[in-house]
Every structure is written in structure tokens, then in C-alpha cells.
N, CA, C and O atoms as CSV, one atom per row, in Angstrom:
chain,resi,resn,atom,element,x,y,z
A,1,MET,N,N,0.819,-1.190,0.000
A,1,MET,CA,C,0.000,0.000,0.000
A,1,MET,C,C,0.868,1.261,0.000
A,1,MET,O,O,0.567,2.242,-0.680
A,2,LYS,N,N,1.952,1.209,0.781
A,2,LYS,CA,C,2.867,2.351,0.850
A,2,LYS,C,C,3.522,2.578,-0.516
A,2,LYS,O,O,3.708,3.723,-0.928
A,3,THR,N,N,3.869,1.506,-1.213
A,3,THR,CA,C,4.478,1.601,-2.539
A,3,THR,C,C,3.488,2.197,-3.531
A,3,THR,O,O,3.876,3.018,-4.362
A,4,LEU,N,N,2.229,1.806,-3.465
A,4,LEU,CA,C,1.204,2.327,-4.357
A,4,LEU,C,C,1.018,3.830,-4.157
A,4,LEU,O,O,0.894,4.576,-5.128
A,5,LYS,N,N,0.999,4.276,-2.893
A,5,LYS,CA,C,0.884,5.706,-2.603
A,5,LYS,C,C,2.088,6.470,-3.154
A,5,LYS,O,O,1.928,7.571,-3.681
A,6,SER,N,N,3.272,5.909,-3.040
A,6,SER,CA,C,4.483,6.555,-3.555
A,6,SER,C,C,4.444,6.676,-5.067
A,6,SER,O,O,4.833,7.703,-5.623
A,7,ILE,N,N,3.976,5.632,-5.732
A,7,ILE,CA,C,3.885,5.649,-7.199
A,7,ILE,C,C,2.863,6.685,-7.650
A,7,ILE,O,O,3.127,7.447,-8.580
A,8,ILE,N,N,1.706,6.725,-7.008
A,8,ILE,CA,C,0.664,7.703,-7.367
A,8,ILE,C,C,1.159,9.127,-7.109
A,8,ILE,O,O,0.933,10.019,-7.927
A,9,LEU,N,N,1.821,9.341,-5.993
A,9,LEU,CA,C,2.376,10.665,-5.688
A,9,LEU,C,C,3.421,11.059,-6.720
A,9,LEU,O,O,3.459,12.210,-7.153
A,10,GLY,N,N,4.265,10.122,-7.116
A,10,GLY,CA,C,5.288,10.387,-8.132
A,10,GLY,C,C,4.671,10.737,-9.478
A,10,GLY,O,O,5.125,11.669,-10.141
A,11,LEU,N,N,3.642,10.001,-9.891
A,11,LEU,CA,C,2.951,10.295,-11.153
A,11,LEU,C,C,2.282,11.673,-11.105
A,11,LEU,O,O,2.338,12.433,-12.071
A,12,ALA,N,N,1.652,11.983,-9.973
A,12,ALA,CA,C,1.008,13.289,-9.829
A,12,ALA,C,C,2.036,14.414,-9.940
A,12,ALA,O,O,1.773,15.444,-10.561
A,13,LEU,N,N,3.189,14.213,-9.345
A,13,LEU,CA,C,4.255,15.215,-9.404
A,13,LEU,C,C,4.744,15.403,-10.839
A,13,LEU,O,O,4.974,16.531,-11.274
A,14,ILE,N,N,4.901,14.310,-11.568
A,14,ILE,CA,C,5.343,14.389,-12.968
A,14,ILE,C,C,4.302,15.122,-13.810
A,14,ILE,O,O,4.661,15.943,-14.654
A,15,ILE,N,N,3.030,14.839,-13.593
A,15,ILE,CA,C,1.963,15.510,-14.349
A,15,ILE,C,C,1.943,17.001,-14.044
A,15,ILE,O,O,1.830,17.818,-14.958
A,16,VAL,N,N,2.052,17.360,-12.779
A,16,VAL,CA,C,2.046,18.780,-12.393
A,16,VAL,C,C,3.231,19.506,-13.021
A,16,VAL,O,O,3.072,20.612,-13.537
A,17,CYS,N,N,4.403,18.906,-12.984
A,17,CYS,CA,C,5.590,19.527,-13.576
A,17,CYS,C,C,5.434,19.661,-15.089
A,17,CYS,O,O,5.842,20.669,-15.667
A,18,GLY,N,N,4.857,18.670,-15.720
A,18,GLY,CA,C,4.638,18.716,-17.168
A,18,GLY,C,C,3.674,19.807,-17.567
A,18,GLY,O,O,3.898,20.500,-18.560
A,19,VAL,N,N,2.602,19.972,-16.811
A,19,VAL,CA,C,1.623,21.015,-17.096
A,19,VAL,C,C,2.240,22.391,-16.872
A,19,VAL,O,O,2.030,23.298,-17.678
A,20,ALA,N,N,2.992,22.557,-15.800
A,20,ALA,CA,C,3.626,23.842,-15.507
A,20,ALA,C,C,4.628,24.207,-16.595
A,20,ALA,O,O,4.724,25.379,-16.961
A,21,LYS,N,N,5.362,23.261,-17.111
A,21,LYS,CA,C,6.360,23.517,-18.141
A,21,LYS,C,C,5.724,23.791,-19.492
A,21,LYS,O,O,6.367,24.392,-20.352
A,22,ALA,N,N,4.490,23.375,-19.709
A,22,ALA,CA,C,3.825,23.541,-20.994
A,22,ALA,C,C,3.643,25.003,-21.367
A,22,ALA,O,O,3.519,25.312,-22.552
A,23,ASN,N,N,3.622,25.904,-20.412
A,23,ASN,CA,C,3.425,27.322,-20.699
A,23,ASN,C,C,4.717,28.061,-21.016
A,23,ASN,O,O,4.665,29.238,-21.372
A,24,VAL,N,N,5.844,27.433,-20.905
A,24,VAL,CA,C,7.123,28.079,-21.181
A,24,VAL,C,C,7.284,28.206,-22.694
A,24,VAL,O,O,7.077,27.238,-23.425
A,25,THR,N,N,7.659,29.417,-23.171
A,25,THR,CA,C,7.831,29.643,-24.603
A,25,THR,C,C,9.279,29.963,-24.905
A,25,THR,O,O,10.038,30.376,-24.029
A,26,ASN,N,N,9.642,29.770,-26.141
A,26,ASN,CA,C,10.978,30.139,-26.577
A,26,ASN,C,C,11.080,31.647,-26.677
A,26,ASN,O,O,10.077,32.339,-26.852
A,27,GLU,N,N,12.309,32.155,-26.563
A,27,GLU,CA,C,12.534,33.592,-26.655
A,27,GLU,C,C,12.003,34.116,-27.981
A,27,GLU,O,O,12.287,33.548,-29.035
A,28,GLY,N,N,11.241,35.187,-27.931
A,28,GLY,CA,C,10.749,35.824,-29.137
A,28,GLY,C,C,9.386,35.341,-29.593
A,28,GLY,O,O,8.777,35.983,-30.450
A,29,GLU,N,N,8.876,34.230,-29.055
A,29,GLU,CA,C,7.581,33.729,-29.506
A,29,GLU,C,C,6.447,34.696,-29.193
A,29,GLU,O,O,5.469,34.756,-29.938
A,30,TYR,N,N,6.559,35.452,-28.109
A,30,TYR,CA,C,5.510,36.403,-27.763
A,30,TYR,C,C,5.698,37.735,-28.494
A,30,TYR,O,O,4.813,38.589,-28.448
A,31,LEU,N,N,6.824,37.921,-29.161
A,31,LEU,CA,C,7.100,39.175,-29.856
A,31,LEU,C,C,6.451,39.181,-31.242
A,31,LEU,O,O,7.129,39.074,-32.264
A,32,THR,N,N,5.127,39.310,-31.249
A,32,THR,CA,C,4.373,39.370,-32.498
A,32,THR,C,C,4.243,40.825,-32.943
A,32,THR,O,O,4.602,41.742,-32.205
A,33,LYS,N,N,3.731,41.025,-34.147
A,33,LYS,CA,C,3.485,42.392,-34.633
A,33,LYS,C,C,2.567,43.136,-33.676
A,33,LYS,O,O,2.866,44.252,-33.252
A,34,ASN,N,N,1.448,42.506,-33.341
A,34,ASN,CA,C,0.465,43.161,-32.470
A,34,ASN,C,C,1.030,43.454,-31.088
A,34,ASN,O,O,0.786,44.523,-30.528
A,35,TYR,N,N,1.781,42.513,-30.540
A,35,TYR,CA,C,2.375,42.735,-29.218
A,35,TYR,C,C,3.340,43.925,-29.260
A,35,TYR,O,O,3.330,44.764,-28.359
A,36,ALA,N,N,4.163,43.997,-30.292
A,36,ALA,CA,C,5.140,45.089,-30.399
A,36,ALA,C,C,4.450,46.442,-30.481
A,36,ALA,O,O,4.838,47.378,-29.782
A,37,ILE,N,N,3.430,46.556,-31.329
A,37,ILE,CA,C,2.782,47.857,-31.495
A,37,ILE,C,C,1.938,48.212,-30.269
A,37,ILE,O,O,1.900,49.374,-29.864
A,38,ASN,N,N,1.266,47.231,-29.678
A,38,ASN,CA,C,0.481,47.512,-28.474
A,38,ASN,C,C,1.369,47.923,-27.304
A,38,ASN,O,O,0.999,48.798,-26.521
A,39,THR,N,N,2.535,47.299,-27.184
A,39,THR,CA,C,3.475,47.660,-26.125
A,39,THR,C,C,4.002,49.075,-26.343
A,39,THR,O,O,4.158,49.835,-25.387
A,40,TYR,N,N,4.278,49.430,-27.600
A,40,TYR,CA,C,4.730,50.790,-27.926
A,40,TYR,C,C,3.648,51.809,-27.534
A,40,TYR,O,O,3.944,52.801,-26.868
A,41,VAL,N,N,2.411,51.566,-27.941
A,41,VAL,CA,C,1.318,52.499,-27.639
A,41,VAL,C,C,1.121,52.622,-26.130
A,41,VAL,O,O,0.937,53.726,-25.618
A,42,ASP,N,N,1.159,51.499,-25.416
A,42,ASP,CA,C,1.018,51.546,-23.951
A,42,ASP,C,C,2.126,52.361,-23.301
A,42,ASP,O,O,1.865,53.125,-22.372
A,43,ALA,N,N,3.352,52.209,-23.773
A,43,ALA,CA,C,4.478,52.931,-23.181
A,43,ALA,C,C,4.404,54.426,-23.471
A,43,ALA,O,O,4.611,55.248,-22.578
A,44,ILE,N,N,4.111,54.776,-24.716
A,44,ILE,CA,C,4.126,56.183,-25.125
A,44,ILE,C,C,2.910,56.948,-24.601
A,44,ILE,O,O,3.032,58.102,-24.191
A,45,THR,N,N,1.742,56.311,-24.612
A,45,THR,CA,C,0.532,57.044,-24.241
A,45,THR,C,C,0.072,56.817,-22.807
A,45,THR,O,O,-0.585,57.682,-22.227
A,46,ARG,N,N,0.410,55.656,-22.220
A,46,ARG,CA,C,-0.099,55.340,-20.882
A,46,ARG,C,C,0.990,55.188,-19.830
A,46,ARG,O,O,0.689,55.008,-18.650
A,47,GLY,N,N,2.245,55.256,-20.240
A,47,GLY,CA,C,3.343,55.129,-19.294
A,47,GLY,C,C,3.558,53.720,-18.781
A,47,GLY,O,O,4.246,53.522,-17.780
A,48,LYS,N,N,2.977,52.739,-19.453
A,48,LYS,CA,C,3.141,51.338,-19.057
A,48,LYS,C,C,4.347,50.778,-19.803
A,48,LYS,O,O,4.269,50.467,-20.992
A,49,ILE,N,N,5.456,50.655,-19.092
A,49,ILE,CA,C,6.713,50.330,-19.767
A,49,ILE,C,C,7.101,48.857,-19.722
A,49,ILE,O,O,8.137,48.481,-20.271
A,50,GLN,N,N,6.301,48.023,-19.087
A,50,GLN,CA,C,6.629,46.602,-19.015
A,50,GLN,C,C,6.674,46.010,-20.429
A,50,GLN,O,O,5.709,46.110,-21.186
A,51,GLY,N,N,7.792,45.403,-20.765
A,51,GLY,CA,C,7.974,44.784,-22.073
A,51,GLY,C,C,8.473,45.722,-23.151
A,51,GLY,O,O,8.829,45.276,-24.242
A,52,PHE,N,N,8.508,47.030,-22.863
A,52,PHE,CA,C,8.912,48.013,-23.877
A,52,PHE,C,C,10.346,47.788,-24.338
A,52,PHE,O,O,10.627,47.842,-25.535
A,53,ASN,N,N,11.245,47.540,-23.412
A,53,ASN,CA,C,12.648,47.305,-23.760
A,53,ASN,C,C,12.794,46.090,-24.688
A,53,ASN,O,O,13.654,46.075,-25.569
A,54,ASP,N,N,11.953,45.082,-24.484
A,54,ASP,CA,C,12.021,43.854,-25.283
A,54,ASP,C,C,11.593,44.063,-26.734
A,54,ASP,O,O,12.095,43.383,-27.629
A,55,VAL,N,N,10.675,44.992,-26.975
A,55,VAL,CA,C,10.152,45.163,-28.339
A,55,VAL,C,C,10.952,46.163,-29.169
A,55,VAL,O,O,10.645,46.373,-30.343
A,56,ILE,N,N,11.963,46.776,-28.582
A,56,ILE,CA,C,12.794,47.730,-29.328
A,56,ILE,C,C,14.112,47.062,-29.686
A,56,ILE,O,O,14.808,46.539,-28.816
A,57,ASP,N,N,14.448,47.082,-30.967
A,57,ASP,CA,C,15.721,46.539,-31.421
A,57,ASP,C,C,16.869,47.383,-30.857
A,57,ASP,O,O,16.724,48.589,-30.662
A,58,GLN,N,N,17.991,46.745,-30.601
A,58,GLN,CA,C,19.145,47.440,-30.015
A,58,GLN,C,C,19.602,48.613,-30.882
A,58,GLN,O,O,20.071,49.622,-30.355
A,59,GLU,N,N,19.472,48.492,-32.188
A,59,GLU,CA,C,19.922,49.544,-33.114
A,59,GLU,C,C,18.794,50.464,-33.571
A,59,GLU,O,O,18.957,51.185,-34.556
A,60,ALA,N,N,17.672,50.457,-32.892
A,60,ALA,CA,C,16.517,51.267,-33.296
A,60,ALA,C,C,16.850,52.744,-33.301
A,60,ALA,O,O,17.646,53.226,-32.495
A,61,LYS,N,N,16.215,53.460,-34.240
A,61,LYS,CA,C,16.408,54.909,-34.360
A,61,LYS,C,C,15.069,55.603,-34.172
A,61,LYS,O,O,14.047,55.167,-34.702
A,62,PHE,N,N,15.091,56.679,-33.417
A,62,PHE,CA,C,13.909,57.477,-33.151
A,62,PHE,C,C,14.191,58.890,-33.643
A,62,PHE,O,O,15.173,59.514,-33.240
A,63,THR,N,N,13.325,59.387,-34.514
A,63,THR,CA,C,13.513,60.705,-35.110
A,63,THR,C,C,12.231,61.505,-34.960
A,63,THR,O,O,11.133,60.982,-35.152
A,64,MET,N,N,12.381,62.792,-34.609
A,64,MET,CA,C,11.238,63.697,-34.488
A,64,MET,C,C,11.472,64.911,-35.359
A,64,MET,O,O,12.555,65.496,-35.352
A,65,LEU,N,N,10.457,65.284,-36.104
A,65,LEU,CA,C,10.502,66.513,-36.893
A,65,LEU,C,C,9.649,67.539,-36.161
A,65,LEU,O,O,8.429,67.403,-36.078
A,66,ARG,N,N,10.304,68.563,-35.635
A,66,ARG,CA,C,9.616,69.647,-34.932
A,66,ARG,C,C,9.857,70.930,-35.703
A,66,ARG,O,O,10.938,71.516,-35.637
A,67,GLY,N,N,8.843,71.360,-36.432
A,67,GLY,CA,C,9.016,72.512,-37.303
A,67,GLY,C,C,9.991,72.165,-38.395
A,67,GLY,O,O,9.716,71.290,-39.216
A,68,LYS,N,N,11.131,72.835,-38.422
A,68,LYS,CA,C,12.165,72.538,-39.408
A,68,LYS,C,C,13.377,71.880,-38.774
A,68,LYS,O,O,14.411,71.714,-39.420
A,69,LYS,N,N,13.248,71.504,-37.505
A,69,LYS,CA,C,14.355,70.903,-36.786
A,69,LYS,C,C,14.132,69.391,-36.646
A,69,LYS,O,O,13.042,68.949,-36.284
A,70,VAL,N,N,15.171,68.607,-36.935
A,70,VAL,CA,C,15.114,67.158,-36.816
A,70,VAL,C,C,15.904,66.742,-35.576
A,70,VAL,O,O,17.083,67.063,-35.430
A,71,LEU,N,N,15.219,66.020,-34.689
A,71,LEU,CA,C,15.853,65.521,-33.469
A,71,LEU,C,C,15.976,64.008,-33.581
A,71,LEU,O,O,15.032,63.344,-34.009
A,72,SER,N,N,17.132,63.449,-33.202
A,72,SER,CA,C,17.350,62.008,-33.265
A,72,SER,C,C,17.694,61.472,-31.883
A,72,SER,O,O,18.383,62.125,-31.100
A,73,PHE,N,N,17.198,60.261,-31.597
A,73,PHE,CA,C,17.415,59.644,-30.299
A,73,PHE,C,C,17.773,58.172,-30.469
A,73,PHE,O,O,17.388,57.536,-31.450
A,74,THR,N,N,18.513,57.642,-29.503
A,74,THR,CA,C,18.877,56.227,-29.488
A,74,THR,C,C,17.875,55.467,-28.614
A,74,THR,O,O,17.014,56.067,-27.971
A,75,LYS,N,N,18.003,54.160,-28.604
A,75,LYS,CA,C,17.156,53.332,-27.750
A,75,LYS,C,C,17.351,53.724,-26.284
A,75,LYS,O,O,16.376,53.844,-25.543
A,76,GLY,N,N,18.574,53.918,-25.871
A,76,GLY,CA,C,18.860,54.283,-24.488
A,76,GLY,C,C,18.202,55.585,-24.081
A,76,GLY,O,O,17.654,55.691,-22.984
A,77,GLU,N,N,18.252,56.569,-24.950
A,77,GLU,CA,C,17.638,57.867,-24.645
A,77,GLU,C,C,16.115,57.757,-24.552
A,77,GLU,O,O,15.497,58.383,-23.691
A,78,ILE,N,N,15.519,56.970,-25.431
A,78,ILE,CA,C,14.066,56.779,-25.381
A,78,ILE,C,C,13.675,56.016,-24.116
A,78,ILE,O,O,12.672,56.338,-23.479
A,79,MET,N,N,14.462,55.010,-23.756
A,79,MET,CA,C,14.165,54.242,-22.541
A,79,MET,C,C,14.229,55.148,-21.306
A,79,MET,O,O,13.386,55.032,-20.416
A,80,GLU,N,N,15.208,56.040,-21.243
A,80,GLU,CA,C,15.301,56.993,-20.125
A,80,GLU,C,C,14.068,57.887,-20.077
A,80,GLU,O,O,13.500,58.118,-19.010
A,81,SER,N,N,13.657,58.388,-21.241
A,81,SER,CA,C,12.497,59.267,-21.322
A,81,SER,C,C,11.226,58.556,-20.877
A,81,SER,O,O,10.418,59.119,-20.139
A,82,VAL,N,N,11.056,57.334,-21.320
A,82,VAL,CA,C,9.865,56.577,-20.956
A,82,VAL,C,C,9.864,56.252,-19.464
A,82,VAL,O,O,8.811,56.282,-18.827
A,83,LYS,N,N,11.026,55.944,-18.902
A,83,LYS,CA,C,11.102,55.650,-17.467
A,83,LYS,C,C,10.737,56.870,-16.633
A,83,LYS,O,O,10.108,56.738,-15.583
A,84,VAL,N,N,11.130,58.068,-17.097
A,84,VAL,CA,C,10.777,59.302,-16.391
A,84,VAL,C,C,9.260,59.494,-16.393
A,84,VAL,O,O,8.692,60.005,-15.428
A,85,ASN,N,N,8.603,59.077,-17.492
A,85,ASN,CA,C,7.155,59.238,-17.634
A,85,ASN,C,C,6.374,57.974,-17.275
A,85,ASN,O,O,5.228,57.807,-17.692
A,86,LYS,N,N,7.002,57.085,-16.497
A,86,LYS,CA,C,6.348,55.833,-16.103
A,86,LYS,C,C,5.042,56.134,-15.380
A,86,LYS,O,O,4.992,56.972,-14.480
A,87,ASN,N,N,3.988,55.438,-15.791
A,87,ASN,CA,C,2.643,55.561,-15.219
A,87,ASN,C,C,2.014,56.938,-15.416
A,87,ASN,O,O,1.066,57.282,-14.710
A,88,VAL,N,N,2.519,57.734,-16.360
A,88,VAL,CA,C,1.914,59.015,-16.693
A,88,VAL,C,C,1.100,58.822,-17.970
A,88,VAL,O,O,1.646,58.488,-19.022
A,89,GLU,N,N,-0.209,59.037,-17.865
A,89,GLU,CA,C,-1.079,58.849,-19.022
A,89,GLU,C,C,-1.223,60.169,-19.769
A,89,GLU,O,O,-1.570,61.194,-19.181
A,90,GLN,N,N,-0.953,60.132,-21.068
A,90,GLN,CA,C,-1.077,61.316,-21.913
A,90,GLN,C,C,-2.555,61.638,-22.123
A,90,GLN,O,O,-3.379,60.732,-22.250
A,91,GLN,N,N,-2.882,62.905,-22.158
A,91,GLN,CA,C,-4.258,63.342,-22.393
A,91,GLN,C,C,-4.482,63.465,-23.897
A,91,GLN,O,O,-4.512,64.562,-24.456
A,92,CYS,N,N,-4.637,62.309,-24.532
A,92,CYS,CA,C,-4.820,62.290,-25.985
A,92,CYS,C,C,-5.669,61.100,-26.385
A,92,CYS,O,O,-5.869,60.160,-25.616
A,93,THR,N,N,-6.161,61.170,-27.611
A,93,THR,CA,C,-6.868,60.051,-28.215
A,93,THR,C,C,-5.913,59.407,-29.203
A,93,THR,O,O,-5.329,60.092,-30.042
A,94,THR,N,N,-5.750,58.096,-29.108
A,94,THR,CA,C,-4.769,57.391,-29.936
A,94,THR,C,C,-5.471,56.475,-30.921
A,94,THR,O,O,-6.428,55.781,-30.578
A,95,SER,N,N,-4.974,56.484,-32.160
A,95,SER,CA,C,-5.479,55.558,-33.176
A,95,SER,C,C,-4.298,54.987,-33.944
A,95,SER,O,O,-3.264,55.638,-34.093
A,96,THR,N,N,-4.466,53.760,-34.431
A,96,THR,CA,C,-3.412,53.115,-35.208
A,96,THR,C,C,-3.955,52.726,-36.581
A,96,THR,O,O,-5.115,52.338,-36.722
A,97,THR,N,N,-3.090,52.837,-37.585
A,97,THR,CA,C,-3.426,52.461,-38.951
A,97,THR,C,C,-2.254,51.702,-39.532
A,97,THR,O,O,-1.116,52.166,-39.453
A,98,ILE,N,N,-2.511,50.544,-40.113
A,98,ILE,CA,C,-1.442,49.791,-40.782
A,98,ILE,C,C,-1.216,50.399,-42.153
A,98,ILE,O,O,-2.118,50.418,-42.990
A,99,VAL,N,N,-0.003,50.897,-42.379
A,99,VAL,CA,C,0.358,51.503,-43.658
A,99,VAL,C,C,0.811,50.424,-44.630
A,99,VAL,O,O,0.417,50.425,-45.796
A,100,GLU,N,N,1.638,49.502,-44.146
A,100,GLU,CA,C,2.174,48.404,-44.959
A,100,GLU,C,C,2.458,47.235,-44.038
A,100,GLU,O,O,2.884,47.428,-42.900
A,101,SER,N,N,2.225,46.025,-44.521
A,101,SER,CA,C,2.516,44.845,-43.708
A,101,SER,C,C,2.763,43.649,-44.608
A,101,SER,O,O,1.994,43.378,-45.531
A,102,ASN,N,N,3.855,42.931,-44.326
A,102,ASN,CA,C,4.135,41.661,-44.993
A,102,ASN,C,C,4.817,40.744,-43.985
A,102,ASN,O,O,4.823,41.047,-42.792
A,103,SER,N,N,5.382,39.648,-44.428
A,103,SER,CA,C,5.944,38.673,-43.487
A,103,SER,C,C,7.261,39.111,-42.852
A,103,SER,O,O,7.713,38.484,-41.894
A,104,ASP,N,N,7.881,40.163,-43.359
A,104,ASP,CA,C,9.171,40.614,-42.835
A,104,ASP,C,C,9.145,41.987,-42.185
A,104,ASP,O,O,10.000,42.292,-41.353
A,105,LEU,N,N,8.169,42.828,-42.555
A,105,LEU,CA,C,8.197,44.229,-42.148
A,105,LEU,C,C,6.780,44.773,-42.061
A,105,LEU,O,O,5.898,44.359,-42.813
A,106,ALA,N,N,6.571,45.697,-41.144
A,106,ALA,CA,C,5.288,46.397,-41.050
A,106,ALA,C,C,5.553,47.847,-40.672
A,106,ALA,O,O,6.445,48.144,-39.877
A,107,VAL,N,N,4.766,48.742,-41.253
A,107,VAL,CA,C,4.805,50.159,-40.905
A,107,VAL,C,C,3.416,50.507,-40.391
A,107,VAL,O,O,2.413,50.317,-41.078
A,108,VAL,N,N,3.382,51.021,-39.163
A,108,VAL,CA,C,2.117,51.358,-38.516
A,108,VAL,C,C,2.141,52.834,-38.146
A,108,VAL,O,O,3.098,53.323,-37.546
A,109,LYS,N,N,1.078,53.532,-38.511
A,109,LYS,CA,C,0.951,54.944,-38.154
A,109,LYS,C,C,0.168,55.030,-36.850
A,109,LYS,O,O,-0.952,54.530,-36.753
A,110,VAL,N,N,0.771,55.668,-35.849
A,110,VAL,CA,C,0.129,55.857,-34.551
A,110,VAL,C,C,-0.115,57.351,-34.386
A,110,VAL,O,O,0.825,58.128,-34.215
A,111,ASP,N,N,-1.388,57.746,-34.439
A,111,ASP,CA,C,-1.752,59.154,-34.269
A,111,ASP,C,C,-2.184,59.403,-32.838
A,111,ASP,O,O,-3.016,58.683,-32.286
A,112,MET,N,N,-1.602,60.438,-32.247
A,112,MET,CA,C,-1.953,60.864,-30.895
A,112,MET,C,C,-2.570,62.258,-31.012
A,112,MET,O,O,-1.860,63.235,-31.251
A,113,GLN,N,N,-3.894,62.347,-30.844
A,113,GLN,CA,C,-4.628,63.601,-30.984
A,113,GLN,C,C,-4.711,64.312,-29.641
A,113,GLN,O,O,-5.454,63.898,-28.751
A,114,PHE,N,N,-3.935,65.394,-29.505
A,114,PHE,CA,C,-3.970,66.240,-28.319
A,114,PHE,C,C,-4.852,67.445,-28.623
A,114,PHE,O,O,-5.270,67.629,-29.766
A,115,ASP,N,N,-5.140,68.265,-27.622
A,115,ASP,CA,C,-5.854,69.520,-27.865
A,115,ASP,C,C,-4.928,70.452,-28.627
A,115,ASP,O,O,-3.909,70.884,-28.088
A,116,GLY,N,N,-5.258,70.764,-29.856
A,116,GLY,CA,C,-4.489,71.733,-30.628
A,116,GLY,C,C,-3.439,71.171,-31.564
A,116,GLY,O,O,-2.947,71.903,-32.423
A,117,PHE,N,N,-3.074,69.902,-31.435
A,117,PHE,CA,C,-2.093,69.331,-32.360
A,117,PHE,C,C,-2.185,67.804,-32.378
A,117,PHE,O,O,-2.785,67.183,-31.501
A,118,VAL,N,N,-1.569,67.226,-33.411
A,118,VAL,CA,C,-1.517,65.778,-33.562
A,118,VAL,C,C,-0.058,65.357,-33.672
A,118,VAL,O,O,0.722,65.962,-34.407
A,119,ARG,N,N,0.296,64.322,-32.938
A,119,ARG,CA,C,1.623,63.720,-33.084
A,119,ARG,C,C,1.413,62.413,-33.848
A,119,ARG,O,O,0.751,61.497,-33.360
A,120,SER,N,N,1.989,62.336,-35.066
A,120,SER,CA,C,1.910,61.121,-35.872
A,120,SER,C,C,3.240,60.398,-35.789
A,120,SER,O,O,4.285,60.964,-36.110
A,121,ASN,N,N,3.197,59.141,-35.356
A,121,ASN,CA,C,4.390,58.309,-35.252
A,121,ASN,C,C,4.307,57.227,-36.323
A,121,ASN,O,O,3.340,56.467,-36.367
A,122,TYR,N,N,5.300,57.157,-37.171
A,122,TYR,CA,C,5.388,56.093,-38.166
A,122,TYR,C,C,6.351,55.055,-37.603
A,122,TYR,O,O,7.565,55.257,-37.588
A,123,VAL,N,N,5.786,53.937,-37.139
A,123,VAL,CA,C,6.550,52.917,-36.423
A,123,VAL,C,C,6.841,51.758,-37.378
A,123,VAL,O,O,5.923,51.137,-37.914
A,124,THR,N,N,8.129,51.476,-37.581
A,124,THR,CA,C,8.540,50.344,-38.406
A,124,THR,C,C,8.912,49.198,-37.490
A,124,THR,O,O,9.758,49.346,-36.608
A,125,ILE,N,N,8.273,48.046,-37.703
A,125,ILE,CA,C,8.616,46.850,-36.949
A,125,ILE,C,C,9.054,45.779,-37.945
A,125,ILE,O,O,8.478,45.634,-39.023
A,126,ALA,N,N,10.083,45.039,-37.558
A,126,ALA,CA,C,10.657,44.038,-38.452
A,126,ALA,C,C,10.742,42.688,-37.762
A,126,ALA,O,O,10.909,42.603,-36.546
A,127,ASN,N,N,10.624,41.637,-38.560
A,127,ASN,CA,C,10.792,40.280,-38.061
A,127,ASN,C,C,12.290,40.027,-37.969
A,127,ASN,O,O,12.945,39.791,-38.985
A,128,THR,N,N,12.833,40.074,-36.763
A,128,THR,CA,C,14.286,40.016,-36.569
A,128,THR,C,C,14.826,38.602,-36.423
A,128,THR,O,O,16.035,38.421,-36.277
A,129,GLY,N,N,13.968,37.608,-36.459
A,129,GLY,CA,C,14.408,36.246,-36.195
A,129,GLY,C,C,14.288,35.908,-34.720
A,129,GLY,O,O,14.241,34.735,-34.351
A,130,LYS,N,N,14.239,36.922,-33.880
A,130,LYS,CA,C,14.007,36.761,-32.433
A,130,LYS,C,C,12.694,37.432,-32.068
A,130,LYS,O,O,12.511,37.895,-30.942
A,131,GLY,N,N,11.791,37.480,-33.022
A,131,GLY,CA,C,10.502,38.121,-32.822
A,131,GLY,C,C,10.439,39.458,-33.536
A,131,GLY,O,O,11.428,39.934,-34.093
A,132,TRP,N,N,9.260,40.050,-33.507
A,132,TRP,CA,C,9.033,41.351,-34.141
A,132,TRP,C,C,9.488,42.453,-33.201
A,132,TRP,O,O,9.090,42.503,-32.038
A,133,LYS,N,N,10.334,43.338,-33.728
A,133,LYS,CA,C,10.869,44.430,-32.907
A,133,LYS,C,C,10.782,45.747,-33.664
A,133,LYS,O,O,10.802,45.791,-34.894
A,134,ILE,N,N,10.687,46.807,-32.892
A,134,ILE,CA,C,10.650,48.155,-33.459
A,134,ILE,C,C,12.063,48.522,-33.895
A,134,ILE,O,O,13.003,48.439,-33.106
A,135,THR,N,N,12.210,48.929,-35.157
A,135,THR,CA,C,13.519,49.301,-35.673
A,135,THR,C,C,13.628,50.793,-35.975
A,135,THR,O,O,14.730,51.336,-36.051
A,136,ASN,N,N,12.480,51.456,-36.148
A,136,ASN,CA,C,12.510,52.869,-36.494
A,136,ASN,C,C,11.181,53.515,-36.109
A,136,ASN,O,O,10.112,52.938,-36.313
A,137,VAL,N,N,11.266,54.730,-35.545
A,137,VAL,CA,C,10.071,55.524,-35.266
A,137,VAL,C,C,10.355,56.932,-35.758
A,137,VAL,O,O,11.337,57.558,-35.360
A,138,TYR,N,N,9.485,57.419,-36.628
A,138,TYR,CA,C,9.599,58.784,-37.148
A,138,TYR,C,C,8.360,59.545,-36.705
A,138,TYR,O,O,7.244,59.171,-37.065
A,139,SER,N,N,8.538,60.611,-35.925
A,139,SER,CA,C,7.414,61.371,-35.383
A,139,SER,C,C,7.320,62.743,-36.017
A,139,SER,O,O,8.325,63.432,-36.198
A,140,VAL,N,N,6.090,63.132,-36.353
A,140,VAL,CA,C,5.800,64.430,-36.954
A,140,VAL,C,C,4.711,65.091,-36.132
A,140,VAL,O,O,3.738,64.442,-35.747
A,141,PHE,N,N,4.870,66.375,-35.862
A,141,PHE,CA,C,3.875,67.141,-35.129
A,141,PHE,C,C,3.140,68.069,-36.083
A,141,PHE,O,O,3.765,68.810,-36.840
A,142,LYS,N,N,1.814,68.028,-36.045
A,142,LYS,CA,C,0.991,68.881,-36.940
A,142,LYS,C,C,0.093,69.767,-36.110
A,142,LYS,O,O,-0.675,70.556,-36.659
């Protein structure tokens, strides 16, 4: 009887471990197009930065056109800016439009409508082999 209880307990333990391990994914599997763009919108408009670092490629470029002046930023500079604005929700209405999409690349326009102006972000995301990541963001203020 003691042996039977040990065998049943051992089988139960193996089943529990197998079920728990079933949810583990390979690196990049969660980095889909939708996840990348939704994480970007959450970080920029709502200050929710969880996962933001993961969806930005190490060599990503961020460019803003303000009037006739072009400002450029690195991933590190954008991460610092987003961390400063953590949990700060922008007072704007946000909409997204897919400009182009295929199996390797997507360009998504993210419009942020504030009182008196619109910030349009053209976000390029690419299939990097380790998931979809943001490689370029070009922002225009109107």
C-alpha cells in the first residue's frame, strides 16, 4: 500500500511539472506584430513600460521633426524618457493604422490627438528572427 501511494504521488508530481512547463515559450515567440505595437502604444501614451525594452531593437532609431528641426534619439535615450514618464497617461486620443505589412516588415501609423495638435508616429517593426521588434520611429507634429 505504501508503494502504491508513492507511485501515485510520483505520477502526480510528474503531471504537475509537465503542465507547468507547458506554458514556457521560446525567446521571441511572444514578440508578435500586435504585441510590439500595443506595447509601444502603452508605453508612449499610458506610461506602461513593461515589455517596452524587449520590443525595441538594439539599433533602433527614433527621429522627431519639430518645425524645421530634426531631433534624433537612441534606444537608451528613449528608454530613459519613458522611465521618467512611467505611469503618466497622456491626455490624448490614440489611433493606429497599418500603412504596410508583410511577413518581414510592417509600418504602422500611430496618431496621438492632443488639444491643438496631432503627433503622428510612423513605427517600423521588423521580423528580426528573435521576434518582431521596433527598428525605427519617425514622429511628426501637426
